[in-house]
N, CA, C, O and the ligand as a Tripos MOL2 file, in Angstrom:
@<TRIPOS>MOLECULE
protein
  317   315    80     0     0
PROTEIN
NO_CHARGES

@<TRIPOS>ATOM
      1 N         100.4860   99.2080  102.3030 N.3       1 MET1
      2 CA        101.6130   98.4910  102.5480 C.3       1 MET1
      3 C         102.7280   98.9260  101.3560 C.2       1 MET1
      4 O         102.6070   98.8980  100.1320 O.2       1 MET1
      5 N         103.8020   99.3180  102.1610 N.am      2 LYS2
      6 CA        105.1570   99.5650  101.1510 C.3       2 LYS2
      7 C         105.6360   98.1630  100.3980 C.2       2 LYS2
      8 O         105.5400   97.0580  100.9330 O.2       2 LYS2
      9 N         106.0600   98.3480   99.3380 N.am      3 CYS3
     10 CA        106.6270   97.1660   98.6810 C.3       3 CYS3
     11 C         108.1090   96.8100   99.3680 C.2       3 CYS3
     12 O         108.9530   97.7050   99.4160 O.2       3 CYS3
     13 N         108.3330   95.8050   99.7690 N.am      4 PRO4
     14 CA        109.7940   95.4810  100.5570 C.3       4 PRO4
     15 C         110.9920   95.5700   99.5350 C.2       4 PRO4
     16 O         112.1540   95.7240   99.9110 O.2       4 PRO4
     17 N         110.6000   95.4560   98.1500 N.am      5 TYR5
     18 CA        111.5130   95.3300   97.1150 C.3       5 TYR5
     19 C         111.8130   96.7530   96.4890 C.2       5 TYR5
     20 O         113.0060   96.9070   96.2280 O.2       5 TYR5
     21 N         111.0870   97.7050   96.2240 N.am      6 CYS6
     22 CA        111.1130   99.0650   95.7890 C.3       6 CYS6
     23 C         110.6850  100.0660   96.7660 C.2       6 CYS6
     24 O         111.0010  101.2270   96.5060 O.2       6 CYS6
     25 N         110.1060   99.8710   97.7110 N.am      7 GLY7
     26 CA        109.6340  100.8520   98.7290 C.3       7 GLY7
     27 C         108.4210  101.5840   98.2730 C.2       7 GLY7
     28 O         107.9370  102.3660   99.0920 O.2       7 GLY7
     29 N         107.8360  101.4710   97.1000 N.am      8 GLU8
     30 CA        106.8020  102.3820   96.8370 C.3       8 GLU8
     31 C         105.2880  101.6440   97.3590 C.2       8 GLU8
     32 O         105.2130  100.4430   97.6220 O.2       8 GLU8
     33 N         104.3180  102.4380   97.4360 N.am      9 GLU9
     34 CA        102.8710  102.0750   97.8960 C.3       9 GLU9
     35 C         102.5340  100.9430   97.0880 C.2       9 GLU9
     36 O         102.8210  101.0780   95.8980 O.2       9 GLU9
     37 N         101.9900   99.8370   97.4300 N.am     10 MET10
     38 CA        101.3310   98.8020   96.8190 C.3      10 MET10
     39 C         100.1010   98.9110   96.7530 C.2      10 MET10
     40 O          99.5300   99.6400   97.5640 O.2      10 MET10
     41 N          99.3490   98.1820   95.7290 N.am     11 GLU11
     42 CA         97.7080   98.5120   95.3200 C.3      11 GLU11
     43 C          97.2490   97.2640   96.1660 C.2      11 GLU11
     44 O          97.7230   96.1330   96.0480 O.2      11 GLU11
     45 N          96.2520   97.6460   97.0370 N.am     12 GLN12
     46 CA         95.5770   96.4880   97.5650 C.3      12 GLN12
     47 C          94.4070   96.0860   96.8430 C.2      12 GLN12
     48 O          93.5670   96.8780   96.4160 O.2      12 GLN12
     49 N          94.3610   94.6800   96.6990 N.am     13 GLY13
     50 CA         93.2710   93.8210   96.0890 C.3      13 GLY13
     51 C          92.8530   92.5730   96.8130 C.2      13 GLY13
     52 O          93.1440   92.3960   97.9960 O.2      13 GLY13
     53 N          92.2650   91.8300   96.2010 N.am     14 VAL14
     54 CA         91.8930   90.5110   96.5760 C.3      14 VAL14
     55 C          92.1660   89.2760   95.4800 C.2      14 VAL14
     56 O          91.9440   89.3780   94.2730 O.2      14 VAL14
     57 N          92.6730   88.1360   96.1250 N.am     15 ILE15
     58 CA         92.6060   86.8870   95.1720 C.3      15 ILE15
     59 C          91.3640   86.1170   95.7750 C.2      15 ILE15
     60 O          91.1030   85.9300   96.9630 O.2      15 ILE15
     61 N          90.7090   85.7440   94.7270 N.am     16 GLN16
     62 CA         89.4750   85.0010   95.3660 C.3      16 GLN16
     63 C          89.3800   83.7100   94.5330 C.2      16 GLN16
     64 O          89.9850   83.5660   93.4700 O.2      16 GLN16
     65 N          88.5410   82.7340   95.1150 N.am     17 SER17
     66 CA         88.5290   81.3030   94.5480 C.3      17 SER17
     67 C          87.0580   80.9610   95.0950 C.2      17 SER17
     68 O          86.4460   81.5230   96.0030 O.2      17 SER17
     69 N          86.6520   79.8500   94.2640 N.am     18 PRO18
     70 CA         85.2650   79.3250   94.6700 C.3      18 PRO18
     71 C          85.7940   77.9540   95.6960 C.2      18 PRO18
     72 O          85.0090   77.0570   96.0030 O.2      18 PRO18
     73 N          87.0730   77.9750   96.0950 N.am     19 HIS19
     74 CA         87.5280   77.1060   96.8990 C.3      19 HIS19
     75 C          88.4650   77.6170   98.0260 C.2      19 HIS19
     76 O          88.9380   78.7530   98.0370 O.2      19 HIS19
     77 N          88.6840   76.6880   98.9600 N.am     20 GLU20
     78 CA         89.6910   77.1640  100.0310 C.3      20 GLU20
     79 C          91.0360   77.7920   99.4370 C.2      20 GLU20
     80 O          91.5220   77.2200   98.4620 O.2      20 GLU20
     81 N          91.5530   78.7060   99.8500 N.am     21 ILE21
     82 CA         92.9160   79.3200   99.6840 C.3      21 ILE21
     83 C          94.0560   78.7670  100.4640 C.2      21 ILE21
     84 O          93.9760   79.0880  101.6490 O.2      21 ILE21
     85 N          94.9020   78.1700  100.2260 N.am     22 ALA22
     86 CA         95.8770   77.6130  101.3120 C.3      22 ALA22
     87 C          97.1970   77.4170  100.6710 C.2      22 ALA22
     88 O          97.3150   76.9430   99.5420 O.2      22 ALA22
     89 N          98.1600   77.7840  101.3970 N.am     23 TRP23
     90 CA         99.3980   77.5190  101.0470 C.3      23 TRP23
     91 C          99.7480   76.1700  101.4790 C.2      23 TRP23
     92 O          99.3880   75.7090  102.5620 O.2      23 TRP23
     93 N         100.4930   75.5050  100.5730 N.am     24 LYS24
     94 CA        101.0240   74.1370  101.0220 C.3      24 LYS24
     95 C         102.4380   73.8170  100.5180 C.2      24 LYS24
     96 O         102.8530   74.4140   99.5240 O.2      24 LYS24
     97 N         103.1800   72.9360  101.1290 N.am     25 ASN25
     98 CA        104.5250   72.7910  100.5900 C.3      25 ASN25
     99 C         104.7040   71.9590   99.4270 C.2      25 ASN25
    100 O         105.8470   71.6670   99.0740 O.2      25 ASN25
    101 N         103.5860   71.5010   98.7240 N.am     26 LYS26
    102 CA        103.6220   70.8590   97.3970 C.3      26 LYS26
    103 C         102.1160   70.8180   96.8380 C.2      26 LYS26
    104 O         101.1140   70.8650   97.5520 O.2      26 LYS26
    105 N         102.1290   70.7330   95.6090 N.am     27 ARG27
    106 CA        100.5310   70.5140   95.0770 C.3      27 ARG27
    107 C          99.9140   69.1910   95.4430 C.2      27 ARG27
    108 O         100.4230   68.0710   95.5020 O.2      27 ARG27
    109 N          98.5670   69.6480   95.6940 N.am     28 SER28
    110 CA         97.7680   68.3350   95.8540 C.3      28 SER28
    111 C          96.4820   68.3620   95.3240 C.2      28 SER28
    112 O          95.9600   69.4650   95.1610 O.2      28 SER28
    113 N          95.9020   67.3950   95.0380 N.am     29 TYR29
    114 CA         94.6250   67.5890   94.3670 C.3      29 TYR29
    115 C          93.3110   67.3370   95.1940 C.2      29 TYR29
    116 O          92.1860   67.7470   94.9070 O.2      29 TYR29
    117 N          93.7080   66.5260   96.3530 N.am     30 ILE30
    118 CA         92.5340   66.0090   97.0370 C.3      30 ILE30
    119 C          92.8260   66.4030   98.4300 C.2      30 ILE30
    120 O          93.9930   66.4130   98.8200 O.2      30 ILE30
    121 N          91.7800   66.7490   99.2590 N.am     31 GLY31
    122 CA         91.8650   67.1830  100.6810 C.3      31 GLY31
    123 C          92.0580   68.3680  100.8680 C.2      31 GLY31
    124 O          92.8500   68.9800  100.1520 O.2      31 GLY31
    125 N          91.3910   68.9600  101.8570 N.am     32 ARG32
    126 CA         91.5530   70.4340  102.3230 C.3      32 ARG32
    127 C          92.7640   70.4430  103.0820 C.2      32 ARG32
    128 O          93.3020   69.4450  103.5600 O.2      32 ARG32
    129 N          93.2130   71.7670  103.1760 N.am     33 ALA33
    130 CA         94.6820   72.0450  103.7150 C.3      33 ALA33
    131 C          95.1910   71.3240  105.2000 C.2      33 ALA33
    132 O          96.2750   70.9050  105.6050 O.2      33 ALA33
    133 N          93.8670   71.4090  105.7560 N.am     34 LYS34
    134 CA         94.2490   71.0110  107.2350 C.3      34 LYS34
    135 C          94.4570   69.3780  107.2310 C.2      34 LYS34
    136 O          94.6650   68.8280  108.3120 O.2      34 LYS34
    137 N          94.4070   68.6640  106.1180 N.am     35 PHE35
    138 CA         95.0790   67.4850  106.0890 C.3      35 PHE35
    139 C          96.4200   67.2980  105.5870 C.2      35 PHE35
    140 O          96.9530   66.1960  105.4610 O.2      35 PHE35
    141 N          96.9750   68.4620  105.2900 N.am     36 HIS36
    142 CA         98.2540   68.5460  104.6620 C.3      36 HIS36
    143 C          99.0870   69.2090  105.8170 C.2      36 HIS36
    144 O          98.8240   70.3030  106.3160 O.2      36 HIS36
    145 N         100.0700   68.4360  106.1500 N.am     37 LYS37
    146 CA        101.0610   68.7840  107.3430 C.3      37 LYS37
    147 C         101.9350   69.9870  107.0590 C.2      37 LYS37
    148 O         102.7900   69.9220  106.1760 O.2      37 LYS37
    149 N         101.7410   71.1470  107.8170 N.am     38 GLY38
    150 CA        102.4080   72.3820  107.5780 C.3      38 GLY38
    151 C         101.7540   73.2920  106.6640 C.2      38 GLY38
    152 O         102.3270   74.2950  106.2380 O.2      38 GLY38
    153 N         100.4030   72.9270  106.3070 N.am     39 SER39
    154 CA         99.7720   74.0290  105.4200 C.3      39 SER39
    155 C          99.2890   75.2820  106.1770 C.2      39 SER39
    156 O          99.3230   75.3290  107.4070 O.2      39 SER39
    157 N          98.8700   76.2260  105.4650 N.am     40 ILE40
    158 CA         98.4460   77.4440  106.0080 C.3      40 ILE40
    159 C          97.2540   77.8610  105.4230 C.2      40 ILE40
    160 O          97.2610   78.1470  104.2260 O.2      40 ILE40
    161 N          96.2640   77.9380  106.0560 N.am     41 VAL41
    162 CA         95.1110   78.2840  105.2520 C.3      41 VAL41
    163 C          94.9020   79.8370  105.1650 C.2      41 VAL41
    164 O          95.0070   80.4890  106.2040 O.2      41 VAL41
    165 N          94.6410   80.3970  104.0990 N.am     42 LEU42
    166 CA         94.8060   81.7790  103.8890 C.3      42 LEU42
    167 C          93.3880   82.3100  104.0050 C.2      42 LEU42
    168 O          93.2020   83.4300  104.4800 O.2      42 LEU42
    169 N          92.4130   81.5760  103.6020 N.am     43 SER43
    170 CA         90.9330   82.0930  103.6040 C.3      43 SER43
    171 C          90.2250   80.5100  103.7180 C.2      43 SER43
    172 O          90.4340   79.5420  102.9860 O.2      43 SER43
    173 N          89.4070   80.6110  104.7880 N.am     44 LYS44
    174 CA         88.3920   79.5260  104.7140 C.3      44 LYS44
    175 C          87.4230   79.7400  103.9860 C.2      44 LYS44
    176 O          87.0670   80.8930  103.7430 O.2      44 LYS44
    177 N          86.7580   78.6040  103.4570 N.am     45 LEU45
    178 CA         85.6360   78.4260  102.5850 C.3      45 LEU45
    179 C          84.3910   78.7500  103.0710 C.2      45 LEU45
    180 O          83.9060   78.1820  104.0490 O.2      45 LEU45
    181 N          83.6990   79.8450  102.3000 N.am     46 SER46
    182 CA         82.4880   80.2360  102.6640 C.3      46 SER46
    183 C          81.5720   79.6660  101.7190 C.2      46 SER46
    184 O          81.7180   79.9370  100.5270 O.2      46 SER46
    185 N          80.5040   78.7920  102.1570 N.am     47 MET47
    186 CA         79.7880   78.1180  101.0690 C.3      47 MET47
    187 C          78.9890   79.1800  100.2510 C.2      47 MET47
    188 O          78.6560   78.8670   99.1080 O.2      47 MET47
    189 N          78.6690   80.3500  100.7140 N.am     48 LEU48
    190 CA         77.9150   81.2030   99.9580 C.3      48 LEU48
    191 C          78.7860   82.0540   99.2410 C.2      48 LEU48
    192 O          78.5000   82.3300   98.0750 O.2      48 LEU48
    193 N          79.7980   82.5060   99.7600 N.am     49 GLU49
    194 CA         80.7810   83.4860   99.1230 C.3      49 GLU49
    195 C          82.1970   83.1190   98.6860 C.2      49 GLU49
    196 O          82.9940   83.9820   98.3180 O.2      49 GLU49
    197 N          82.4770   81.8870   98.7330 N.am     50 GLY50
    198 CA         83.6260   81.1870   98.2500 C.3      50 GLY50
    199 C          84.7650   81.7120   99.1720 C.2      50 GLY50
    200 O          84.4610   81.9740  100.3360 O.2      50 GLY50
    201 N          85.9470   81.8750   98.7910 N.am     51 SER51
    202 CA         87.1090   82.2590   99.7660 C.3      51 SER51
    203 C          87.7270   83.5040   99.0000 C.2      51 SER51
    204 O          87.7030   83.6350   97.7770 O.2      51 SER51
    205 N          88.3110   84.4390   99.9430 N.am     52 ALA52
    206 CA         89.1460   85.6960   99.2550 C.3      52 ALA52
    207 C          90.1050   86.0360  100.1660 C.2      52 ALA52
    208 O          89.7390   85.9170  101.3350 O.2      52 ALA52
    209 N          91.2520   86.4330   99.9850 N.am     53 VAL53
    210 CA         92.3240   86.9450  100.7160 C.3      53 VAL53
    211 C          92.5460   88.4150  100.0260 C.2      53 VAL53
    212 O          92.3360   88.7430   98.8580 O.2      53 VAL53
    213 N          93.0510   89.2170  101.1530 N.am     54 ILE54
    214 CA         93.4360   90.6080  100.8160 C.3      54 ILE54
    215 C          95.1750   90.1070  100.2480 C.2      54 ILE54
    216 O          95.8930   89.2600  100.7790 O.2      54 ILE54
    217 N          95.4590   90.8860   99.1260 N.am     55 ALA55
    218 CA         96.6270   90.7800   98.5570 C.3      55 ALA55
    219 C          97.0870   92.0610   98.1550 C.2      55 ALA55
    220 O          96.3190   92.8500   97.6030 O.2      55 ALA55
    221 N          98.4680   92.3780   98.4210 N.am     56 ASN56
    222 CA         99.0480   93.6180   97.8090 C.3      56 ASN56
    223 C          99.9910   93.4450   96.6350 C.2      56 ASN56
    224 O         100.9010   92.6160   96.5940 O.2      56 ASN56
    225 N          99.6890   94.2860   95.7170 N.am     57 CYS57
    226 CA        100.3290   94.0460   94.5210 C.3      57 CYS57
    227 C         101.3910   95.2290   94.0370 C.2      57 CYS57
    228 O         101.1230   96.4250   94.1490 O.2      57 CYS57
    229 N         102.5200   94.7710   93.5350 N.am     58 CYS58
    230 CA        103.2950   96.0540   93.0010 C.3      58 CYS58
    231 C         103.5210   95.6040   91.5260 C.2      58 CYS58
    232 O         104.0800   94.5600   91.1930 O.2      58 CYS58
    233 N         103.0280   96.5010   90.7340 N.am     59 ARG59
    234 CA        103.1470   96.1100   89.3180 C.3      59 ARG59
    235 C         104.3660   96.3510   88.8550 C.2      59 ARG59
    236 O         104.7220   95.7090   87.8660 O.2      59 ARG59
    237 N         105.2390   97.2740   89.4230 N.am     60 LYS60
    238 CA        106.7740   97.5970   89.0200 C.3      60 LYS60
    239 C         107.6030   96.3510   89.1850 C.2      60 LYS60
    240 O         108.3740   95.9950   88.2940 O.2      60 LYS60
    241 N         107.4540   95.6700   90.3320 N.am     61 CYS61
    242 CA        108.2920   94.7240   90.6270 C.3      61 CYS61
    243 C         107.5530   93.3560   90.2890 C.2      61 CYS61
    244 O         108.2190   92.3210   90.3200 O.2      61 CYS61
    245 N         106.3950   93.3200   90.0140 N.am     62 GLU62
    246 CA        105.5300   92.2570   89.6040 C.3      62 GLU62
    247 C         105.5720   91.0830   90.6910 C.2      62 GLU62
    248 O         105.7770   89.8840   90.5020 O.2      62 GLU62
    249 N         105.3080   91.8020   91.9360 N.am     63 LYS63
    250 CA        105.2480   90.9180   93.1720 C.3      63 LYS63
    251 C         103.6340   91.0920   93.8200 C.2      63 LYS63
    252 O         102.9850   92.1330   93.7160 O.2      63 LYS63
    253 N         103.2380   90.0690   94.3790 N.am     64 ILE64
    254 CA        102.0800   90.0370   95.3540 C.3      64 ILE64
    255 C         102.3260   89.4510   96.5950 C.2      64 ILE64
    256 O         102.7810   88.3130   96.7140 O.2      64 ILE64
    257 N         101.9910   90.3210   97.6930 N.am     65 ILE65
    258 CA        102.4450   89.9520   98.9970 C.3      65 ILE65
    259 C         101.0610   89.7250   99.5060 C.2      65 ILE65
    260 O         100.1200   90.4650   99.2170 O.2      65 ILE65
    261 N         100.9610   88.5850  100.3400 N.am     66 ILE66
    262 CA         99.5730   88.1460  101.3530 C.3      66 ILE66
    263 C         100.2940   88.1500  102.8420 C.2      66 ILE66
    264 O         101.1470   87.3340  103.1910 O.2      66 ILE66
    265 N          99.8220   89.1380  103.5780 N.am     67 ASP67
    266 CA        100.2120   89.2880  104.9330 C.3      67 ASP67
    267 C          99.1330   88.3620  105.6500 C.2      67 ASP67
    268 O          97.9520   88.7050  105.7130 O.2      67 ASP67
    269 N          99.5760   87.2420  106.1540 N.am     68 TYR68
    270 CA         98.6020   86.3210  106.7410 C.3      68 TYR68
    271 C          98.6030   86.4520  108.3160 C.2      68 TYR68
    272 O          97.9370   85.5990  108.9020 O.2      68 TYR68
    273 N          99.1630   87.2650  108.9800 N.am     69 LYS69
    274 CA         99.3960   87.4290  110.2890 C.3      69 LYS69
    275 C          98.0480   87.2710  111.0230 C.2      69 LYS69
    276 O          97.1680   87.9880  110.5460 O.2      69 LYS69
    277 N          97.7100   86.5850  111.9620 N.am     70 ASP70
    278 CA         96.7070   86.3820  112.7640 C.3      70 ASP70
    279 C          95.3380   86.1730  111.8820 C.2      70 ASP70
    280 O          94.2230   86.4550  112.3210 O.2      70 ASP70
    281 N          95.5650   85.6770  110.6730 N.am     71 GLY71
    282 CA         94.3820   85.3840  109.6920 C.3      71 GLY71
    283 C          93.8900   86.6810  109.1080 C.2      71 GLY71
    284 O          92.8550   86.6790  108.4410 O.2      71 GLY71
    285 N          94.5420   87.7460  109.3080 N.am     72 SER72
    286 CA         94.0310   89.0380  108.9200 C.3      72 SER72
    287 C          93.7860   88.9840  107.2620 C.2      72 SER72
    288 O          92.9720   89.7520  106.7490 O.2      72 SER72
    289 N          94.3180   88.3130  106.7050 N.am     73 CYS73
    290 CA         94.1520   88.4620  104.9960 C.3      73 CYS73
    291 C          92.8350   87.8050  104.6540 C.2      73 CYS73
    292 O          92.3700   88.0360  103.5380 O.2      73 CYS73
    293 N          92.1760   87.0070  105.4910 N.am     74 ASP74
    294 CA         90.8990   86.2790  105.1760 C.3      74 ASP74
    295 C          89.9900   87.1410  105.1640 C.2      74 ASP74
    296 O          89.9570   87.8390  106.1770 O.2      74 ASP74
    297 N          88.9190   87.4430  104.0650 N.am     75 ILE75
    298 CA         87.9560   88.4690  103.9410 C.3      75 ILE75
    299 C          86.9230   87.7100  104.8280 C.2      75 ILE75
    300 O          86.3030   88.3390  105.6860 O.2      75 ILE75
    301 N          86.7580   86.6170  104.6770 N.am     76 ASN76
    302 CA         85.5650   85.9860  105.4550 C.3      76 ASN76
    303 C          85.7100   86.0050  107.0010 C.2      76 ASN76
    304 O          84.7710   86.0700  107.7950 O.2      76 ASN76
    305 N          86.9060   85.9450  107.2770 N.am     77 GLN77
    306 CA         87.0440   86.0730  108.6140 C.3      77 GLN77
    307 C          87.1070   87.5250  109.2890 C.2      77 GLN77
    308 O          87.4580   87.6330  110.4630 O.2      77 GLN77
    309 N          86.7610   88.6230  108.5250 N.am     78 GLU78
    310 CA         86.5820   89.9640  109.1740 C.3      78 GLU78
    311 C          85.2290   90.2230  109.6800 C.2      78 GLU78
    312 O          84.9200   91.1930  110.3720 O.2      78 GLU78
    313 N          84.3090   89.1270  109.2180 N.am     79 ARG79
    314 CA         82.7550   89.5090  109.5610 C.3      79 ARG79
    315 C          82.6430   89.0010  111.0370 C.2      79 ARG79
    316 O          81.5830   89.1200  111.6520 O.2      79 ARG79
    317 ZN        107.7180   97.0960   94.2440 Zn       80 ZN80
@<TRIPOS>BOND
     1     1     2 1
     2     2     3 1
     3     3     4 2
     4     3     5 am
     5     5     6 1
     6     6     7 1
     7     7     8 2
     8     7     9 am
     9     9    10 1
    10    10    11 1
    11    11    12 2
    12    11    13 am
    13    13    14 1
    14    14    15 1
    15    15    16 2
    16    15    17 am
    17    17    18 1
    18    18    19 1
    19    19    20 2
    20    19    21 am
    21    21    22 1
    22    22    23 1
    23    23    24 2
    24    23    25 am
    25    25    26 1
    26    26    27 1
    27    27    28 2
    28    27    29 am
    29    29    30 1
    30    30    31 1
    31    31    32 2
    32    31    33 am
    33    33    34 1
    34    34    35 1
    35    35    36 2
    36    35    37 am
    37    37    38 1
    38    38    39 1
    39    39    40 2
    40    39    41 am
    41    41    42 1
    42    42    43 1
    43    43    44 2
    44    43    45 am
    45    45    46 1
    46    46    47 1
    47    47    48 2
    48    47    49 am
    49    49    50 1
    50    50    51 1
    51    51    52 2
    52    51    53 am
    53    53    54 1
    54    54    55 1
    55    55    56 2
    56    55    57 am
    57    57    58 1
    58    58    59 1
    59    59    60 2
    60    59    61 am
    61    61    62 1
    62    62    63 1
    63    63    64 2
    64    63    65 am
    65    65    66 1
    66    66    67 1
    67    67    68 2
    68    67    69 am
    69    69    70 1
    70    70    71 1
    71    71    72 2
    72    71    73 am
    73    73    74 1
    74    74    75 1
    75    75    76 2
    76    75    77 am
    77    77    78 1
    78    78    79 1
    79    79    80 2
    80    79    81 am
    81    81    82 1
    82    82    83 1
    83    83    84 2
    84    83    85 am
    85    85    86 1
    86    86    87 1
    87    87    88 2
    88    87    89 am
    89    89    90 1
    90    90    91 1
    91    91    92 2
    92    91    93 am
    93    93    94 1
    94    94    95 1
    95    95    96 2
    96    95    97 am
    97    97    98 1
    98    98    99 1
    99    99   100 2
   100    99   101 am
   101   101   102 1
   102   102   103 1
   103   103   104 2
   104   103   105 am
   105   105   106 1
   106   106   107 1
   107   107   108 2
   108   107   109 am
   109   109   110 1
   110   110   111 1
   111   111   112 2
   112   111   113 am
   113   113   114 1
   114   114   115 1
   115   115   116 2
   116   115   117 am
   117   117   118 1
   118   118   119 1
   119   119   120 2
   120   119   121 am
   121   121   122 1
   122   122   123 1
   123   123   124 2
   124   123   125 am
   125   125   126 1
   126   126   127 1
   127   127   128 2
   128   127   129 am
   129   129   130 1
   130   130   131 1
   131   131   132 2
   132   131   133 am
   133   133   134 1
   134   134   135 1
   135   135   136 2
   136   135   137 am
   137   137   138 1
   138   138   139 1
   139   139   140 2
   140   139   141 am
   141   141   142 1
   142   142   143 1
   143   143   144 2
   144   143   145 am
   145   145   146 1
   146   146   147 1
   147   147   148 2
   148   147   149 am
   149   149   150 1
   150   150   151 1
   151   151   152 2
   152   151   153 am
   153   153   154 1
   154   154   155 1
   155   155   156 2
   156   155   157 am
   157   157   158 1
   158   158   159 1
   159   159   160 2
   160   159   161 am
   161   161   162 1
   162   162   163 1
   163   163   164 2
   164   163   165 am
   165   165   166 1
   166   166   167 1
   167   167   168 2
   168   167   169 am
   169   169   170 1
   170   170   171 1
   171   171   172 2
   172   171   173 am
   173   173   174 1
   174   174   175 1
   175   175   176 2
   176   175   177 am
   177   177   178 1
   178   178   179 1
   179   179   180 2
   180   179   181 am
   181   181   182 1
   182   182   183 1
   183   183   184 2
   184   183   185 am
   185   185   186 1
   186   186   187 1
   187   187   188 2
   188   187   189 am
   189   189   190 1
   190   190   191 1
   191   191   192 2
   192   191   193 am
   193   193   194 1
   194   194   195 1
   195   195   196 2
   196   195   197 am
   197   197   198 1
   198   198   199 1
   199   199   200 2
   200   199   201 am
   201   201   202 1
   202   202   203 1
   203   203   204 2
   204   203   205 am
   205   205   206 1
   206   206   207 1
   207   207   208 2
   208   207   209 am
   209   209   210 1
   210   210   211 1
   211   211   212 2
   212   211   213 am
   213   213   214 1
   214   214   215 1
   215   215   216 2
   216   215   217 am
   217   217   218 1
   218   218   219 1
   219   219   220 2
   220   219   221 am
   221   221   222 1
   222   222   223 1
   223   223   224 2
   224   223   225 am
   225   225   226 1
   226   226   227 1
   227   227   228 2
   228   227   229 am
   229   229   230 1
   230   230   231 1
   231   231   232 2
   232   231   233 am
   233   233   234 1
   234   234   235 1
   235   235   236 2
   236   235   237 am
   237   237   238 1
   238   238   239 1
   239   239   240 2
   240   239   241 am
   241   241   242 1
   242   242   243 1
   243   243   244 2
   244   243   245 am
   245   245   246 1
   246   246   247 1
   247   247   248 2
   248   247   249 am
   249   249   250 1
   250   250   251 1
   251   251   252 2
   252   251   253 am
   253   253   254 1
   254   254   255 1
   255   255   256 2
   256   255   257 am
   257   257   258 1
   258   258   259 1
   259   259   260 2
   260   259   261 am
   261   261   262 1
   262   262   263 1
   263   263   264 2
   264   263   265 am
   265   265   266 1
   266   266   267 1
   267   267   268 2
   268   267   269 am
   269   269   270 1
   270   270   271 1
   271   271   272 2
   272   271   273 am
   273   273   274 1
   274   274   275 1
   275   275   276 2
   276   275   277 am
   277   277   278 1
   278   278   279 1
   279   279   280 2
   280   279   281 am
   281   281   282 1
   282   282   283 1
   283   283   284 2
   284   283   285 am
   285   285   286 1
   286   286   287 1
   287   287   288 2
   288   287   289 am
   289   289   290 1
   290   290   291 1
   291   291   292 2
   292   291   293 am
   293   293   294 1
   294   294   295 1
   295   295   296 2
   296   295   297 am
   297   297   298 1
   298   298   299 1
   299   299   300 2
   300   299   301 am
   301   301   302 1
   302   302   303 1
   303   303   304 2
   304   303   305 am
   305   305   306 1
   306   306   307 1
   307   307   308 2
   308   307   309 am
   309   309   310 1
   310   310   311 1
   311   311   312 2
   312   311   313 am
   313   313   314 1
   314   314   315 1
   315   315   316 2
@<TRIPOS>SUBSTRUCTURE
     1 MET1         2 RESIDUE 1 A MET
     2 LYS2         6 RESIDUE 1 A LYS
     3 CYS3        10 RESIDUE 1 A CYS
     4 PRO4        14 RESIDUE 1 A PRO
     5 TYR5        18 RESIDUE 1 A TYR
     6 CYS6        22 RESIDUE 1 A CYS
     7 GLY7        26 RESIDUE 1 A GLY
     8 GLU8        30 RESIDUE 1 A GLU
     9 GLU9        34 RESIDUE 1 A GLU
    10 MET10       38 RESIDUE 1 A MET
    11 GLU11       42 RESIDUE 1 A GLU
    12 GLN12       46 RESIDUE 1 A GLN
    13 GLY13       50 RESIDUE 1 A GLY
    14 VAL14       54 RESIDUE 1 A VAL
    15 ILE15       58 RESIDUE 1 A ILE
    16 GLN16       62 RESIDUE 1 A GLN
    17 SER17       66 RESIDUE 1 A SER
    18 PRO18       70 RESIDUE 1 A PRO
    19 HIS19       74 RESIDUE 1 A HIS
    20 GLU20       78 RESIDUE 1 A GLU
    21 ILE21       82 RESIDUE 1 A ILE
    22 ALA22       86 RESIDUE 1 A ALA
    23 TRP23       90 RESIDUE 1 A TRP
    24 LYS24       94 RESIDUE 1 A LYS
    25 ASN25       98 RESIDUE 1 A ASN
    26 LYS26      102 RESIDUE 1 A LYS
    27 ARG27      106 RESIDUE 1 A ARG
    28 SER28      110 RESIDUE 1 A SER
    29 TYR29      114 RESIDUE 1 A TYR
    30 ILE30      118 RESIDUE 1 A ILE
    31 GLY31      122 RESIDUE 1 A GLY
    32 ARG32      126 RESIDUE 1 A ARG
    33 ALA33      130 RESIDUE 1 A ALA
    34 LYS34      134 RESIDUE 1 A LYS
    35 PHE35      138 RESIDUE 1 A PHE
    36 HIS36      142 RESIDUE 1 A HIS
    37 LYS37      146 RESIDUE 1 A LYS
    38 GLY38      150 RESIDUE 1 A GLY
    39 SER39      154 RESIDUE 1 A SER
    40 ILE40      158 RESIDUE 1 A ILE
    41 VAL41      162 RESIDUE 1 A VAL
    42 LEU42      166 RESIDUE 1 A LEU
    43 SER43      170 RESIDUE 1 A SER
    44 LYS44      174 RESIDUE 1 A LYS
    45 LEU45      178 RESIDUE 1 A LEU
    46 SER46      182 RESIDUE 1 A SER
    47 MET47      186 RESIDUE 1 A MET
    48 LEU48      190 RESIDUE 1 A LEU
    49 GLU49      194 RESIDUE 1 A GLU
    50 GLY50      198 RESIDUE 1 A GLY
    51 SER51      202 RESIDUE 1 A SER
    52 ALA52      206 RESIDUE 1 A ALA
    53 VAL53      210 RESIDUE 1 A VAL
    54 ILE54      214 RESIDUE 1 A ILE
    55 ALA55      218 RESIDUE 1 A ALA
    56 ASN56      222 RESIDUE 1 A ASN
    57 CYS57      226 RESIDUE 1 A CYS
    58 CYS58      230 RESIDUE 1 A CYS
    59 ARG59      234 RESIDUE 1 A ARG
    60 LYS60      238 RESIDUE 1 A LYS
    61 CYS61      242 RESIDUE 1 A CYS
    62 GLU62      246 RESIDUE 1 A GLU
    63 LYS63      250 RESIDUE 1 A LYS
    64 ILE64      254 RESIDUE 1 A ILE
    65 ILE65      258 RESIDUE 1 A ILE
    66 ILE66      262 RESIDUE 1 A ILE
    67 ASP67      266 RESIDUE 1 A ASP
    68 TYR68      270 RESIDUE 1 A TYR
    69 LYS69      274 RESIDUE 1 A LYS
    70 ASP70      278 RESIDUE 1 A ASP
    71 GLY71      282 RESIDUE 1 A GLY
    72 SER72      286 RESIDUE 1 A SER
    73 CYS73      290 RESIDUE 1 A CYS
    74 ASP74      294 RESIDUE 1 A ASP
    75 ILE75      298 RESIDUE 1 A ILE
    76 ASN76      302 RESIDUE 1 A ASN
    77 GLN77      306 RESIDUE 1 A GLN
    78 GLU78      310 RESIDUE 1 A GLU
    79 ARG79      314 RESIDUE 1 A ARG
    80 ZN80       317 GROUP 0 **** ****
C-alpha cells in the first residue's frame, strides 16, 4: 500500500495484543467493543493466539494505517 501522505510504499506489519483490538470513540476499561455503540472490532480475540491486525507503516511520515474494509485487517479472520 502507498502512503497517502507521501506516496511511498508502506512497510506492512502487525499490531498484536493479548486482548481484542477495537476502535472506540472514547477510552473504556471494561466490556468488549460490542458493548460500546459505534465501536469497530479490528481483530476478534482468539483464546490461543490473542488478536492481531495488519498495519501499514510509513516511517518517514510517522503514520500507521489499518485498512479494516470487510474485516480484512484481522489476521485471525484470514483462516
Ligand atoms: Zn509517508
